[in-house]
C-alpha positions as CSV (number, residue, x, y, z in Angstrom):
1,M,173.4,116.2,44.9
2,F,173.9,119.9,45.1
3,K,170.5,120.3,46.8
4,I,171.6,117.8,49.5
5,L,175.0,119.3,50.0
6,S,173.7,122.8,50.2
7,G,171.1,121.7,52.7
8,F,173.6,120.0,54.8
9,F,176.0,123.0,54.8
10,W,173.1,125.4,55.6
11,T,172.1,123.2,58.5
12,V,175.6,122.9,59.8
13,G,176.0,126.7,59.6
14,M,172.9,127.4,61.5
15,M,174.0,124.9,64.2
16,I,177.3,126.6,64.5
17,F,175.6,130.0,64.7
18,A,173.1,128.8,67.3
19,F,176.1,127.4,69.3
20,W,177.9,130.7,69.0
21,I,174.9,132.5,70.4
22,M,174.5,130.2,73.4
23,V,178.1,130.0,74.4
24,P,178.4,133.4,76.3
25,T,177.2,133.4,79.9
26,T,175.6,136.9,80.0
27,H,172.2,137.5,78.4
28,D,173.6,140.8,77.0
29,E,176.1,139.1,75.0
30,R,173.7,136.5,73.7
31,L,171.3,139.2,72.5
32,E,174.1,141.0,70.8
33,R,175.3,137.9,69.0
34,A,171.8,136.9,68.0
35,C,171.3,140.3,66.3
36,K,174.8,140.4,64.7
37,P,173.6,139.4,61.2
38,T,171.6,142.6,61.0
39,Q,174.8,144.6,61.8
40,W,176.9,142.6,59.2
41,A,174.3,143.1,56.5
42,G,173.7,146.7,57.4
43,G,177.4,147.4,57.5
44,F,177.7,145.9,54.0
45,G,174.8,148.0,52.8
46,V,176.2,151.2,54.3
47,S,179.5,150.5,52.6
48,L,178.0,150.1,49.3
49,L,175.8,153.3,49.7
50,E,178.9,155.3,50.7
51,V,180.1,154.9,47.2
52,F,177.2,156.7,45.7
53,Q,176.2,159.3,48.3
54,Q,177.0,159.8,52.0
55,E,173.5,161.0,52.9
56,W,172.0,157.8,51.7
57,A,174.6,155.8,53.8
58,D,173.8,157.9,56.9
59,G,170.0,157.3,56.4
60,F,170.5,153.6,55.8
61,Q,172.8,153.4,59.0
62,G,169.9,154.9,61.0
63,A,167.5,152.2,59.7
64,V,170.2,149.5,60.5
65,D,170.5,150.9,64.1
66,K,166.6,150.8,64.5
67,T,166.6,147.4,63.1
68,D,169.3,146.2,65.5
69,Y,167.4,147.7,68.5
70,T,164.1,146.1,67.3
71,C,165.8,142.7,67.2
72,R,167.3,143.0,70.7
73,H,164.0,144.3,72.1
74,A,162.0,141.5,70.6
75,L,164.4,138.8,71.8
76,W,164.6,140.4,75.3
77,N,160.7,140.4,75.5
78,M,160.6,136.7,74.3
79,F,163.2,135.4,76.7
80,Y,163.8,137.7,79.7
81,K,160.7,140.0,80.3
82,K,158.8,137.7,82.5
83,D,161.8,137.0,84.7
84,Y,162.4,140.8,84.9
85,E,158.8,141.5,85.8
86,R,158.9,138.7,88.4
87,W,162.2,140.3,89.9
88,Q,160.5,143.8,90.0
89,L,157.5,142.4,91.8
90,E,159.8,140.7,94.3
91,Q,161.7,143.9,94.8
92,S,158.6,146.0,95.4
93,R,157.3,143.5,98.0
94,A,160.7,143.5,99.8
95,E,160.6,147.3,100.0
96,N,157.0,147.3,101.6
């Protein structure tokens, strides 16, 4: 019974998360929301490390920032790169 309920709540949670990502009208906000879990987990990790040593927390924050950038870059490449390249091509043709 627990397995069924946990699967159900996991599925509902993922559907709500996917809906939360798709609601915004701008692609920037969609990318930001899609990568939010890395920021949440990173913020939690930084908070824990600050208790022990600030240098560790600073280093970890740098890793979190790189992970967030990587997430956004990968999603942008998957969903928007082709449109951007097409737009660039159209702009270069219009200038000539």
